[in-house]
C-alpha positions in Angstrom: 0.3 0.2 0.0 1.6 3.3 -1.1 1.6 6.4 1.1 0.8 9.7 1.0 2.6 12.8 2.6 1.0 16.2 2.2 3.7 19.0 3.7 1.6 22.2 4.2 4.9 24.0 5.4 8.3 23.3 4.5 9.9 25.3 7.8 7.6 23.2 10.2 8.6 19.9 8.9 12.3 20.6 9.2 11.7 21.9 12.8 10.1 18.4 13.4 13.0 16.6 11.7 15.7 18.7 13.6 14.0 17.8 16.9 13.6 14.2 16.2 17.3 14.2 15.4 18.1 16.1 18.9 15.9 13.4 20.8 17.7 10.5 19.0 21.3 11.8 19.8 20.3 12.2 23.2 18.7 8.9 23.5 21.8 7.1 22.0 24.0 9.3 24.7 22.3 8.1 27.4 22.1 4.4 26.3 25.9 4.7 25.8 26.4 6.0 29.3 24.4 3.7 31.0 26.3 0.8 29.0 29.6 2.4 30.1 28.7 2.0 33.8 27.0 -1.4 33.8 28.5 -4.4 35.1 27.9 -6.3 32.2 30.1 -3.6 30.4 32.6 -4.2 32.7 32.7 -7.9 32.3 33.1 -7.5 28.7 35.9 -5.2 28.9 37.8 -7.6 31.2 37.2 -10.7 28.9 38.6 -8.7 26.0 41.4 -7.7 28.0 42.2 -10.8 29.0 42.2 -12.2 25.4 44.5 -9.6 24.3 47.0 -10.7 27.2 46.8 -14.2 26.3 47.4 -13.5 22.5 50.3 -11.3 23.5 51.7 -14.2 25.9 51.5 -12.2 29.0 51.6 -14.3 32.3 48.3 -14.1 34.4 50.2 -13.2 37.4 50.9 -9.6 35.6 47.0 -8.9 35.1 45.6 -10.8 37.9 45.9 -9.0 41.4 44.1 -10.8 44.2 41.7 -12.5 42.2 40.6 -9.2 40.4 41.5 -8.1 36.6 43.8 -5.2 36.3 43.0 -3.5 33.0 45.6 -0.9 33.3 47.1 0.3 30.1 50.4 -0.3 31.6 50.2 -4.3 31.4 50.1 -4.1 27.8 52.7 -1.2 27.3 55.1 -3.5 29.0 54.8 -5.9 26.4 54.8 -3.5 23.6 51.2 -2.7 22.9 52.6 0.7 21.8 55.0 -0.6 19.6 52.4 -2.5 17.8 49.9 0.4 17.4 52.8 2.6 16.4 53.3 0.1 13.3 49.6 -0.1 12.9 49.4 3.6 12.7 52.5 3.9 10.4 50.9 1.7 8.3 47.7 3.6 8.1 49.8 6.8 7.5 51.5 5.4 4.7 48.2 4.1 2.9 46.8 7.9 3.5 49.9 9.5 2.3 50.0 6.9 -0.9 46.3 7.8 -1.4 46.6 11.5 -1.0 49.3 11.3 -3.5 46.3 10.9 -6.1 44.2 13.5 -4.8 44.3 17.5 -5.5 42.7 19.8 -3.1 42.1 23.3 -3.4 39.8 26.0 -1.6 39.7 29.6 -0.6 38.6 32.6 -2.2 42.2 33.9 -2.8 42.5 31.6 -5.6 41.3 33.0 -8.8 43.2 30.6 -11.0 44.7 27.0 -10.7 48.4 26.6 -9.9 50.7 26.2 -12.6 52.2 23.2 -10.9 48.9 21.3 -11.4 49.8 20.6 -15.3 52.3 18.4 -14.0 50.5 16.2 -11.8 48.7 14.1 -14.7 48.6 11.0 -12.7 46.0 12.7 -10.1 43.0 10.5 -9.7 40.7 13.3 -8.1 40.4 17.0 -8.2 38.4 18.9 -5.3 38.1 22.5 -6.1 35.5 24.5 -4.0 34.9 27.8 -2.7 37.1 29.6 -4.9 37.1 32.5 -7.8 37.9 30.4 -10.3 36.4 31.0 -13.5 37.8 28.6 -16.0 39.0 25.0 -16.5 42.6 24.9 -18.4 42.3 22.7 -21.8 45.2 20.6 -20.3 43.1 18.7 -18.2 42.9 16.5 -21.0 45.9 15.1 -19.9 44.6 13.8 -17.0 43.7 10.4 -18.3 43.4 8.7 -15.0 41.0 11.0 -13.5 38.0 9.8 -11.8 36.5 12.8 -9.7 36.2 16.1 -10.9 34.2 17.9 -8.0 34.4 21.6 -8.7 31.2 22.8 -6.7 30.8 26.4 -5.3 33.5 28.4 -7.6 32.6 30.7 -10.2 33.2 28.8 -13.4 31.5 30.1 -16.4 32.1 27.0 -18.8 33.6 23.6 -19.2 36.4 23.2 -21.8 35.5 20.8 -24.7 38.5 18.9 -23.6 36.5 17.4 -20.9 35.6 14.7 -23.4 39.1 13.2 -23.2 38.2 11.9 -19.5 37.4 8.4 -20.5 37.6 7.3 -16.9 35.8 9.9 -15.5 33.1 8.6 -12.7 31.9 11.7 -10.9 31.2 15.5 -12.2 30.1 17.7 -10.0 30.0 21.3 -11.2 27.0 22.6 -8.8 26.7 26.1 -7.8 28.8 27.8 -10.4 28.0 30.0 -13.4 27.6 27.7 -16.1 25.1 28.5 -18.8 25.6 25.4 -21.0 27.2 22.1 -21.3 29.7 20.9 -23.9 28.5 17.9 -26.1 31.9 16.5 -25.8 30.6 15.5 -22.2 29.0 12.6 -23.7 32.1 11.3 -24.5 32.8 10.4 -21.1 31.4 6.7 -21.4 32.3 5.7 -17.7 30.3 8.8 -16.0 28.3 7.6 -13.0 27.0 10.9 -11.4 26.4 14.1 -12.8 25.6 17.2 -10.9 25.0 20.5 -12.4 22.6 22.0 -9.5 22.7 25.3 -8.7 23.9 27.1 -11.8 20.5 29.1 -12.2 21.2 29.6 -16.1 21.3 26.3 -17.6 18.1 25.6 -20.1 19.1 22.6 -21.8 21.5 19.6 -22.1 23.1 18.2 -25.7 21.7 15.5 -27.1 25.0 13.9 -27.0 24.8 13.2 -23.2 22.2 10.4 -24.3 25.7 8.3 -24.8 26.0 8.4 -21.1 24.5 5.0 -20.3 26.3 4.4 -16.8 24.8 7.1 -15.3 22.7 6.5 -12.2 22.5 9.9 -10.5 21.6 13.4 -12.5 21.0 16.5 -10.3 20.4 19.4 -12.7 17.9 21.3 -10.1 18.0 25.0 -9.6 18.4 26.2 -13.4 15.8 26.8 -15.7 14.9 23.7 -17.7 11.4 23.7 -19.1 11.2 20.2 -19.7 13.0 17.1 -18.9 16.1 16.7 -21.7 15.6 14.0 -24.2 19.3 13.1 -23.4 18.2 12.6 -19.4 15.2 10.1 -21.0 18.1 8.0 -22.7 20.0 7.4 -19.8 19.1 3.8 -19.5 20.6 3.2 -16.0 19.5 6.4 -14.4 18.2 6.0 -10.7 18.1 9.2 -9.4 17.0 12.4 -11.1 16.6 15.8 -9.3 15.1 18.4 -11.5 13.2 20.3 -8.7 13.4 24.2 -8.9 13.1 24.9 -12.8 10.4 25.9 -14.8 8.6 22.6 -15.6 5.0 22.9 -16.8 4.6 19.3 -17.9 6.7 15.9 -17.8 7.0 13.8 -21.1 4.5 11.0 -21.6 7.2 8.5 -22.2 8.9 9.0 -18.9 8.3 5.5 -17.8 11.3 4.6 -20.3 13.5 5.3 -17.3 12.5 1.8 -16.0 15.5 1.8 -13.2 14.4 5.2 -11.8 13.8 5.0 -8.1 13.9 8.6 -7.0 12.4 11.5 -8.8 12.3 15.2 -7.4 10.1 17.6 -8.9 9.3 20.4 -6.3 9.4 23.8 -7.1 8.3 23.7 -10.6 5.0 24.8 -12.4 3.5 21.2 -13.0 -0.5 21.4 -13.2 -0.5 17.7 -13.7 1.3 14.2 -13.4 1.2 11.6 -16.2 -0.2 8.4 -15.9 3.1 7.1 -17.2 4.5 7.5 -13.7 2.6 4.3 -12.8 4.3 2.1 -15.2 7.7 2.7 -13.6 8.6 -0.4 -11.5 11.3 0.7 -9.5 9.9 4.4 -8.8 9.7 4.2 -4.8 10.0 8.2 -4.1 8.1 11.1 -6.0 8.3 14.5 -4.6 6.3 17.5 -6.2 5.4 20.8 -5.5 1.3 20.5 -5.0 0.3 24.1 -5.2 -0.4 24.2 -9.0 -1.1 20.6 -9.2 -5.0 20.0 -10.3 -4.7 16.4 -11.6 -2.7 13.5 -10.2 -3.6 9.9 -11.2 -5.4 8.1 -8.2 -3.2 5.1 -9.1 -0.1 7.2 -7.8 -1.7 7.5 -4.4 -3.1 4.0 -4.0 0.3 2.4 -5.7 0.4 -1.3 -4.7 4.6 -0.9 -5.3 5.2 1.0 -2.0 5.8 4.7 -3.8 6.2 7.3 -1.3 4.1 10.4 -2.7 5.1 13.7 -1.3 3.5 17.0 -2.2 4.9 19.8 -0.8 3.4 23.0 -0.2 5.6 26.2 -0.5 5.3 28.3 2.5 5.4 32.1 1.6 8.6 33.9 0.8 9.4 37.4 1.7 9.8 39.6 -1.3 13.4 41.5 -0.8 13.8 44.4 -3.3 17.3 44.7 -4.4 19.1 46.9 -6.8 22.0 44.5 -7.6 20.9 41.3 -9.7 23.9 39.5 -8.6 23.2 39.7 -5.1 19.7 38.4 -5.6 21.0 35.4 -7.5 23.7 34.6 -5.0 20.8 34.8 -2.3 18.8 32.2 -4.2 21.8 29.9 -4.5 22.5 30.2 -0.8 18.8 29.2 0.1 19.0 26.3 -2.4 21.9 24.7 -0.7 20.2 25.1 2.4 17.0 23.2 1.1 19.1 20.8 -0.9 20.9 19.6 2.4 17.8 19.6 4.2 15.9 17.6 1.5 18.7 14.9 1.1 18.6 14.5 5.0 14.9 14.4 4.8 15.0 11.8 2.2 17.2 9.6 4.0 15.3 9.9 7.2 12.2 8.5 5.1 14.1 5.5 3.9 15.6 4.7 7.3 11.9 4.6 8.8 10.4 2.5 5.7 9.7 -0.3 8.1 7.3 2.0 9.8 3.9 2.2 7.8 2.5 4.9 10.1 5.5 7.1 9.7 3.8 9.2 7.0 0.3 9.5 8.9 2.1 10.8 12.3 3.9 13.7 10.0 0.6 14.8 8.4 -1.3 14.7 12.0 1.6 16.7 13.3 1.6 19.3 10.6 -2.2 19.9 11.3 -2.1 20.6 15.2 
């Protein structure tokens, strides 16, 4: 039996969620304190200590005093616990150093362009560049044939170089919250791409058809842009499981949306949809559908009564104060910040929903709480 959650105020449910998280953390803290003080936990610690001593060949007389187990760290230290820990930490440090050799990280508004030394590190497997004033990605990125992850969120990037299509091993591309207005068709040559995040650029209106070649993509996030319809190339991504196209200008959905037969999550809130097509019922793996209900006048009954376990969430947008501002860039920046906050909350809310899938009355509780 499917469930329908009607949320009347976005801020109210955020408050409810935050309160529940705090209560859960407090409950976990108290339980941890109770276990630490319990005799059972003490016995467990003593047995673990005895086993460690036996493995290390420590004589019983060293840790058994008058019938009581002495769990003092000095006992183990005497027999080389420190040296073993040091070896373990040394190995861990070596592994981290080895892994970090292949990761490039850069952040801070003092950066307006990438350092020149970067072009000599073509062995890198990951770039993590965020919160900078960098506007362009150099063409020499084509030399990084081993690149797997390209995280470029929250910068000032205005366009992606066509050379990005040379990154045949790229699996993750995140260019969210930049200043992109378009995406190069060459991106379709990144045949191993699995995650594409173009959210928060505010100005992208379409995607090139060549992106239809991305058959390995499972996650696409194009929220907070200016799409008037779901791009054709997205409908051809046969392995797509997560699609977030919220906060755009969608007025309707394509009748053949059910060709996305692997799709599990579809986020459509903050658009201008007036109806939902019946084709949504034909999507066998769709388990979460989120829309904004303000403009909806037609919703197929089968969606609400789905026997597939579909969670249908209709958000009611709460009123937002209009701020008069002469600086257009300031307005856009404010929109971006708000969108970031809402995306973080929505992600946490969805994770919480999935954790509570075993509680059939959960959606009812949310509805009742909001009506009080």
